[in-house]
C-alpha atoms as an extended CHARMM CRD file, in Angstrom:
* protein
*
       186  EXT
         1         1  MET       CA             29.6190000000      -90.1970000000       76.8710000000  PROA      1               0.0000000000
         2         2  ASP       CA             30.2360000000      -92.8970000000       74.2620000000  PROA      2               0.0000000000
         3         3  LYS       CA             33.4930000000      -93.1190000000       72.3040000000  PROA      3               0.0000000000
         4         4  LYS       CA             31.9940000000      -91.6990000000       69.1150000000  PROA      4               0.0000000000
         5         5  THR       CA             30.7900000000      -88.5860000000       70.9490000000  PROA      5               0.0000000000
         6         6  LEU       CA             34.1230000000      -88.2020000000       72.7710000000  PROA      6               0.0000000000
         7         7  ARG       CA             35.9950000000      -88.5710000000       69.4790000000  PROA      7               0.0000000000
         8         8  LYS       CA             33.8930000000      -85.8380000000       67.8820000000  PROA      8               0.0000000000
         9         9  LYS       CA             34.1890000000      -83.4840000000       70.8820000000  PROA      9               0.0000000000
        10        10  TYR       CA             37.9830000000      -83.7890000000       71.3030000000  PROA      10              0.0000000000
        11        11  THR       CA             38.6540000000      -83.6130000000       67.5730000000  PROA      11              0.0000000000
        12        12  ALA       CA             36.7740000000      -80.2920000000       67.5530000000  PROA      12              0.0000000000
        13        13  LEU       CA             38.6750000000      -79.0460000000       70.6250000000  PROA      13              0.0000000000
        14        14  ARG       CA             41.9910000000      -79.8410000000       68.9220000000  PROA      14              0.0000000000
        15        15  GLU       CA             40.8960000000      -78.1050000000       65.7310000000  PROA      15              0.0000000000
        16        16  ASN       CA             40.4190000000      -74.8990000000       67.7480000000  PROA      16              0.0000000000
        17        17  LEU       CA             44.0530000000      -74.8820000000       68.8680000000  PROA      17              0.0000000000
        18        18  SER       CA             46.5170000000      -72.7590000000       66.9120000000  PROA      18              0.0000000000
        19        19  ASN       CA             49.7610000000      -74.2310000000       65.6110000000  PROA      19              0.0000000000
        20        20  ALA       CA             51.6290000000      -72.0620000000       68.1370000000  PROA      20              0.0000000000
        21        21  GLU       CA             49.5120000000      -73.5170000000       70.9740000000  PROA      21              0.0000000000
        22        22  ILE       CA             50.1830000000      -77.0680000000       69.7240000000  PROA      22              0.0000000000
        23        23  ASP       CA             53.9260000000      -76.4010000000       69.6730000000  PROA      23              0.0000000000
        24        24  GLU       CA             53.9340000000      -74.7770000000       73.1110000000  PROA      24              0.0000000000
        25        25  GLN       CA             51.8970000000      -77.6170000000       74.6300000000  PROA      25              0.0000000000
        26        26  SER       CA             53.9830000000      -80.2720000000       72.8550000000  PROA      26              0.0000000000
        27        27  LEU       CA             57.1620000000      -78.7640000000       74.3190000000  PROA      27              0.0000000000
        28        28  ALA       CA             55.5720000000      -78.8330000000       77.7950000000  PROA      28              0.0000000000
        29        29  ILE       CA             54.6460000000      -82.5040000000       77.2680000000  PROA      29              0.0000000000
        30        30  ALA       CA             58.2490000000      -83.3240000000       76.2810000000  PROA      30              0.0000000000
        31        31  ASN       CA             59.5580000000      -81.5040000000       79.3680000000  PROA      31              0.0000000000
        32        32  ASN       CA             57.0990000000      -83.3810000000       81.6060000000  PROA      32              0.0000000000
        33        33  ALA       CA             58.2180000000      -86.6670000000       80.0280000000  PROA      33              0.0000000000
        34        34  LEU       CA             61.6810000000      -86.1030000000       81.4980000000  PROA      34              0.0000000000
        35        35  GLN       CA             60.2170000000      -86.7570000000       84.9720000000  PROA      35              0.0000000000
        36        36  LEU       CA             59.0860000000      -90.3040000000       84.1110000000  PROA      36              0.0000000000
        37        37  PRO       CA             61.1210000000      -93.3450000000       85.1970000000  PROA      37              0.0000000000
        38        38  ILE       CA             61.5530000000      -94.5410000000       81.6090000000  PROA      38              0.0000000000
        39        39  TRP       CA             64.9200000000      -93.1790000000       80.5380000000  PROA      39              0.0000000000
        40        40  ASP       CA             67.0080000000      -96.2530000000       81.3870000000  PROA      40              0.0000000000
        41        41  LYS       CA             65.4250000000      -98.2150000000       78.5200000000  PROA      41              0.0000000000
        42        42  THR       CA             66.7430000000      -98.8160000000       74.9940000000  PROA      42              0.0000000000
        43        43  ASN       CA             63.9530000000      -99.1490000000       72.3790000000  PROA      43              0.0000000000
        44        44  TYR       CA             61.4180000000      -96.3060000000       72.1780000000  PROA      44              0.0000000000
        45        45  HSD       CA             58.4710000000      -96.3200000000       69.7830000000  PROA      45              0.0000000000
        46        46  ILE       CA             57.1460000000      -92.9000000000       68.8340000000  PROA      46              0.0000000000
        47        47  PHE       CA             54.4670000000      -91.7640000000       66.4110000000  PROA      47              0.0000000000
        48        48  LEU       CA             55.1380000000      -89.0210000000       63.8920000000  PROA      48              0.0000000000
        49        49  PRO       CA             52.2890000000      -86.4980000000       64.0480000000  PROA      49              0.0000000000
        50        50  ILE       CA             49.6600000000      -85.8450000000       61.4240000000  PROA      50              0.0000000000
        51        51  GLU       CA             49.9270000000      -82.0500000000       61.3490000000  PROA      51              0.0000000000
        52        52  GLU       CA             46.4820000000      -81.4190000000       59.8710000000  PROA      52              0.0000000000
        53        53  LYS       CA             44.9110000000      -83.3670000000       62.7740000000  PROA      53              0.0000000000
        54        54  LYS       CA             46.8040000000      -81.1580000000       65.2300000000  PROA      54              0.0000000000
        55        55  GLU       CA             48.3910000000      -84.0830000000       67.0170000000  PROA      55              0.0000000000
        56        56  VAL       CA             51.0360000000      -83.6360000000       69.6990000000  PROA      56              0.0000000000
        57        57  ASN       CA             54.2490000000      -82.5790000000       67.9500000000  PROA      57              0.0000000000
        58        58  THR       CA             56.5930000000      -85.4090000000       68.9030000000  PROA      58              0.0000000000
        59        59  ALA       CA             59.6730000000      -83.6740000000       67.4230000000  PROA      59              0.0000000000
        60        60  TYR       CA             60.5850000000      -82.4460000000       70.9200000000  PROA      60              0.0000000000
        61        61  LEU       CA             60.4680000000      -85.9670000000       72.3610000000  PROA      61              0.0000000000
        62        62  LEU       CA             62.3560000000      -87.2430000000       69.3420000000  PROA      62              0.0000000000
        63        63  HSD       CA             65.1750000000      -84.7540000000       70.0390000000  PROA      63              0.0000000000
        64        64  ILE       CA             65.3480000000      -85.9360000000       73.6610000000  PROA      64              0.0000000000
        65        65  LEU       CA             65.5280000000      -89.5760000000       72.5570000000  PROA      65              0.0000000000
        66        66  GLN       CA             68.2000000000      -88.9030000000       69.9640000000  PROA      66              0.0000000000
        67        67  GLY       CA             70.1600000000      -86.7660000000       72.4410000000  PROA      67              0.0000000000
        68        68  ARG       CA             70.1810000000      -89.6920000000       74.8560000000  PROA      68              0.0000000000
        69        69  ASP       CA             71.3050000000      -92.0460000000       72.0930000000  PROA      69              0.0000000000
        70        70  LYS       CA             68.1840000000      -94.2170000000       72.2810000000  PROA      70              0.0000000000
        71        71  SER       CA             66.9180000000      -96.4950000000       69.5210000000  PROA      71              0.0000000000
        72        72  VAL       CA             63.8520000000      -94.8460000000       68.0320000000  PROA      72              0.0000000000
        73        73  ILE       CA             61.2230000000      -96.9060000000       66.2540000000  PROA      73              0.0000000000
        74        74  VAL       CA             58.4390000000      -95.4120000000       64.1150000000  PROA      74              0.0000000000
        75        75  PRO       CA             55.3010000000      -97.0460000000       62.6760000000  PROA      75              0.0000000000
        76        76  LYS       CA             53.9480000000      -97.5050000000       59.1960000000  PROA      76              0.0000000000
        77        77  ALA       CA             50.2170000000      -98.2510000000       58.9780000000  PROA      77              0.0000000000
        78        78  ASP       CA             48.8160000000     -100.8720000000       56.6270000000  PROA      78              0.0000000000
        79        79  PHE       CA             45.1720000000      -99.8950000000       56.2140000000  PROA      79              0.0000000000
        80        80  SER       CA             44.4070000000     -103.0740000000       54.2540000000  PROA      80              0.0000000000
        81        81  THR       CA             45.2200000000     -105.2600000000       57.2910000000  PROA      81              0.0000000000
        82        82  GLY       CA             44.7180000000     -102.7950000000       60.1650000000  PROA      82              0.0000000000
        83        83  GLU       CA             48.2500000000     -103.5530000000       61.3760000000  PROA      83              0.0000000000
        84        84  MET       CA             51.3740000000     -101.4660000000       61.7970000000  PROA      84              0.0000000000
        85        85  ILE       CA             54.9120000000     -102.3310000000       60.7780000000  PROA      85              0.0000000000
        86        86  HSD       CA             57.6560000000     -100.7980000000       62.9300000000  PROA      86              0.0000000000
        87        87  TYR       CA             60.9740000000      -99.4970000000       61.6260000000  PROA      87              0.0000000000
        88        88  LEU       CA             64.1680000000      -98.3420000000       63.2960000000  PROA      88              0.0000000000
        89        89  LEU       CA             64.5670000000      -94.6120000000       62.6030000000  PROA      89              0.0000000000
        90        90  GLN       CA             68.0820000000      -93.9860000000       61.3000000000  PROA      90              0.0000000000
        91        91  GLU       CA             69.8480000000      -91.0260000000       59.6980000000  PROA      91              0.0000000000
        92        92  ASN       CA             69.2320000000      -92.4930000000       56.2560000000  PROA      92              0.0000000000
        93        93  THR       CA             65.5610000000      -93.4310000000       56.8670000000  PROA      93              0.0000000000
        94        94  VAL       CA             63.4060000000      -91.9190000000       54.1430000000  PROA      94              0.0000000000
        95        95  LEU       CA             60.0630000000      -90.5940000000       55.4070000000  PROA      95              0.0000000000
        96        96  LYS       CA             57.1380000000      -90.0520000000       53.0900000000  PROA      96              0.0000000000
        97        97  LEU       CA             53.5750000000      -88.8450000000       53.6800000000  PROA      97              0.0000000000
        98        98  SER       CA             51.0520000000      -91.6560000000       53.2640000000  PROA      98              0.0000000000
        99        99  GLU       CA             47.7330000000      -91.1380000000       51.5210000000  PROA      99              0.0000000000
       100       100  TYR       CA             46.3850000000      -90.1900000000       54.9910000000  PROA      100             0.0000000000
       101       101  ASN       CA             49.1750000000      -87.5970000000       55.4490000000  PROA      101             0.0000000000
       102       102  ILE       CA             50.9460000000      -89.7170000000       58.0550000000  PROA      102             0.0000000000
       103       103  PRO       CA             54.7400000000      -89.3130000000       57.9240000000  PROA      103             0.0000000000
       104       104  GLU       CA             56.0230000000      -92.8860000000       57.5730000000  PROA      104             0.0000000000
       105       105  PRO       CA             59.2790000000      -94.6710000000       56.7620000000  PROA      105             0.0000000000
       106       106  VAL       CA             59.4700000000      -96.0120000000       53.2140000000  PROA      106             0.0000000000
       107       107  ASP       CA             61.3560000000      -99.0710000000       54.4700000000  PROA      107             0.0000000000
       108       108  GLY       CA             64.2290000000     -100.0410000000       56.7220000000  PROA      108             0.0000000000
       109       109  ILE       CA             65.0780000000     -102.3440000000       59.5950000000  PROA      109             0.0000000000
       110       110  LYS       CA             61.9080000000     -103.8850000000       61.0000000000  PROA      110             0.0000000000
       111       111  ILE       CA             61.5350000000     -104.1260000000       64.7680000000  PROA      111             0.0000000000
       112       112  ALA       CA             59.0860000000     -106.5470000000       66.4040000000  PROA      112             0.0000000000
       113       113  PRO       CA             56.6270000000     -105.1400000000       68.9840000000  PROA      113             0.0000000000
       114       114  GLU       CA             58.0470000000     -107.5640000000       71.5820000000  PROA      114             0.0000000000
       115       115  GLN       CA             61.3890000000     -105.7250000000       71.3910000000  PROA      115             0.0000000000
       116       116  LEU       CA             59.9720000000     -102.3580000000       72.4630000000  PROA      116             0.0000000000
       117       117  ASP       CA             60.6180000000     -100.9880000000       75.9440000000  PROA      117             0.0000000000
       118       118  VAL       CA             58.5410000000      -97.7890000000       75.7900000000  PROA      118             0.0000000000
       119       119  VAL       CA             55.7070000000      -96.8010000000       73.4470000000  PROA      119             0.0000000000
       120       120  PHE       CA             54.4510000000      -93.2110000000       73.1760000000  PROA      120             0.0000000000
       121       121  VAL       CA             50.7770000000      -93.5340000000       72.2770000000  PROA      121             0.0000000000
       122       122  PRO       CA             48.7000000000      -90.9330000000       70.3960000000  PROA      122             0.0000000000
       123       123  LEU       CA             45.1750000000      -90.2870000000       71.6220000000  PROA      123             0.0000000000
       124       124  LEU       CA             42.3180000000      -87.8190000000       71.5420000000  PROA      124             0.0000000000
       125       125  VAL       CA             41.1760000000      -88.1910000000       75.1650000000  PROA      125             0.0000000000
       126       126  PHE       CA             41.8850000000      -90.4540000000       78.1440000000  PROA      126             0.0000000000
       127       127  ASP       CA             40.3290000000      -91.2230000000       81.5130000000  PROA      127             0.0000000000
       128       128  GLU       CA             41.4690000000      -91.5050000000       85.1230000000  PROA      128             0.0000000000
       129       129  ASN       CA             42.1340000000      -95.2440000000       84.6330000000  PROA      129             0.0000000000
       130       130  GLY       CA             44.4250000000      -94.8780000000       81.6180000000  PROA      130             0.0000000000
       131       131  TYR       CA             41.8800000000      -95.8920000000       78.9790000000  PROA      131             0.0000000000
       132       132  ARG       CA             41.9740000000      -93.8200000000       75.8440000000  PROA      132             0.0000000000
       133       133  VAL       CA             40.0650000000      -92.9170000000       72.7220000000  PROA      133             0.0000000000
       134       134  GLY       CA             41.8690000000      -92.6080000000       69.4010000000  PROA      134             0.0000000000
       135       135  TYR       CA             40.5310000000      -92.4020000000       65.8710000000  PROA      135             0.0000000000
       136       136  GLY       CA             38.6460000000      -95.6780000000       66.1980000000  PROA      136             0.0000000000
       137       137  LYS       CA             40.5110000000      -97.9240000000       63.7530000000  PROA      137             0.0000000000
       138       138  GLY       CA             42.1100000000     -100.0630000000       66.4950000000  PROA      138             0.0000000000
       139       139  PHE       CA             45.6750000000      -99.8460000000       65.1280000000  PROA      139             0.0000000000
       140       140  TYR       CA             47.2010000000      -99.1140000000       68.5400000000  PROA      140             0.0000000000
       141       141  ASP       CA             45.1290000000     -101.6620000000       70.4840000000  PROA      141             0.0000000000
       142       142  ARG       CA             46.1980000000     -104.4190000000       68.0760000000  PROA      142             0.0000000000
       143       143  PHE       CA             49.8130000000     -103.2240000000       68.2500000000  PROA      143             0.0000000000
       144       144  LEU       CA             49.9620000000     -102.7960000000       72.0380000000  PROA      144             0.0000000000
       145       145  ALA       CA             48.5130000000     -106.2920000000       72.5160000000  PROA      145             0.0000000000
       146       146  LYS       CA             51.6590000000     -107.6540000000       70.8160000000  PROA      146             0.0000000000
       147       147  CYS       CA             54.1000000000     -105.7490000000       73.0390000000  PROA      147             0.0000000000
       148       148  SER       CA             55.8700000000     -107.3770000000       75.9730000000  PROA      148             0.0000000000
       149       149  LYS       CA             54.0990000000     -107.2480000000       79.3400000000  PROA      149             0.0000000000
       150       150  ASN       CA             57.0650000000     -105.1580000000       80.5630000000  PROA      150             0.0000000000
       151       151  CYS       CA             56.6110000000     -102.5290000000       77.8460000000  PROA      151             0.0000000000
       152       152  ILE       CA             55.7550000000      -99.1080000000       79.2860000000  PROA      152             0.0000000000
       153       153  MET       CA             52.9240000000      -97.3990000000       77.4130000000  PROA      153             0.0000000000
       154       154  VAL       CA             52.8350000000      -93.6170000000       77.6680000000  PROA      154             0.0000000000
       155       155  GLY       CA             49.9020000000      -91.6240000000       76.3080000000  PROA      155             0.0000000000
       156       156  LEU       CA             50.4260000000      -88.0690000000       75.0350000000  PROA      156             0.0000000000
       157       157  SER       CA             47.4530000000      -85.7430000000       75.4030000000  PROA      157             0.0000000000
       158       158  LEU       CA             46.8030000000      -82.0610000000       74.8350000000  PROA      158             0.0000000000
       159       159  PHE       CA             43.9100000000      -82.2820000000       77.3160000000  PROA      159             0.0000000000
       160       160  GLU       CA             43.4660000000      -83.4240000000       80.9160000000  PROA      160             0.0000000000
       161       161  ALA       CA             41.8270000000      -86.7030000000       81.9500000000  PROA      161             0.0000000000
       162       162  ILE       CA             38.0740000000      -87.1490000000       82.0370000000  PROA      162             0.0000000000
       163       163  ALA       CA             36.3600000000      -89.2900000000       84.6850000000  PROA      163             0.0000000000
       164       164  GLN       CA             35.6380000000      -92.4160000000       82.6540000000  PROA      164             0.0000000000
       165       165  ILE       CA             35.6380000000      -93.7860000000       79.1280000000  PROA      165             0.0000000000
       166       166  PRO       CA             33.5570000000      -96.8350000000       78.2520000000  PROA      166             0.0000000000
       167       167  TYR       CA             36.0300000000      -99.5860000000       77.3830000000  PROA      167             0.0000000000
       168       168  GLU       CA             35.9600000000     -103.0740000000       75.9530000000  PROA      168             0.0000000000
       169       169  ASN       CA             38.0820000000     -106.1470000000       76.7380000000  PROA      169             0.0000000000
       170       170  LEU       CA             40.4080000000     -105.4640000000       73.7970000000  PROA      170             0.0000000000
       171       171  ASP       CA             41.1550000000     -101.8830000000       74.9170000000  PROA      171             0.0000000000
       172       172  ILE       CA             44.6060000000     -101.5440000000       76.4680000000  PROA      172             0.0000000000
       173       173  PRO       CA             45.2020000000      -98.7670000000       79.0090000000  PROA      173             0.0000000000
       174       174  VAL       CA             48.4260000000      -96.7660000000       79.1960000000  PROA      174             0.0000000000
       175       175  LYS       CA             50.6640000000      -96.7850000000       82.3010000000  PROA      175             0.0000000000
       176       176  TYR       CA             51.2590000000      -93.0280000000       82.1380000000  PROA      176             0.0000000000
       177       177  CYS       CA             49.6820000000      -90.1370000000       80.3090000000  PROA      177             0.0000000000
       178       178  ILE       CA             51.4740000000      -86.8270000000       79.8740000000  PROA      178             0.0000000000
       179       179  THR       CA             49.6500000000      -83.5480000000       79.3360000000  PROA      179             0.0000000000
       180       180  PRO       CA             51.0900000000      -80.0280000000       79.1970000000  PROA      180             0.0000000000
       181       181  GLN       CA             50.0360000000      -79.4740000000       82.8150000000  PROA      181             0.0000000000
       182       182  LYS       CA             50.8140000000      -82.7850000000       84.5130000000  PROA      182             0.0000000000
       183       183  THR       CA             51.6590000000      -86.4570000000       84.2860000000  PROA      183             0.0000000000
       184       184  TYR       CA             49.1550000000      -89.1380000000       85.2530000000  PROA      184             0.0000000000
       185       185  SER       CA             50.2250000000      -92.5370000000       86.5560000000  PROA      185             0.0000000000
       186       186  PHE       CA             47.8780000000      -95.5330000000       86.4640000000  PROA      186             0.0000000000
């Protein structure tokens, strides 16, 4: 299946999930994340979910990070450039919904991608090699390409892996992918 078809199929599958199912599965994902060897790091990048797209609710992971006194970094998308700017999430960080209903920081302390230790990556579907399909704008591939080679990329998925996704040279696979049922390591 090509990426466009996969995107359409998994968007429809997510739309069929209830909010209660999303929350239950997101909590399971957060619990599974506790088994990963990533908790000795300092700087964690996490996306804030677009509720209407029924993305993984990262609030549970956010609570774990804050409870462990980690530095949490959140993105702000610039659709005119296709890039993301990354801000340290602090108590006084003001979040606002963008025109695409993405919760984003208004401003704050900018953090360079090279400073990140762990990045939680949103996706629609992933394969047994760690390649993933997102919304197709390339924001995360451009961002992940700027991260340090030691940065640990962790996909979060409501669905299990499929056999294979067609990928291109610019596509960056994740090292782990967490689903409600299990954690994949690549």
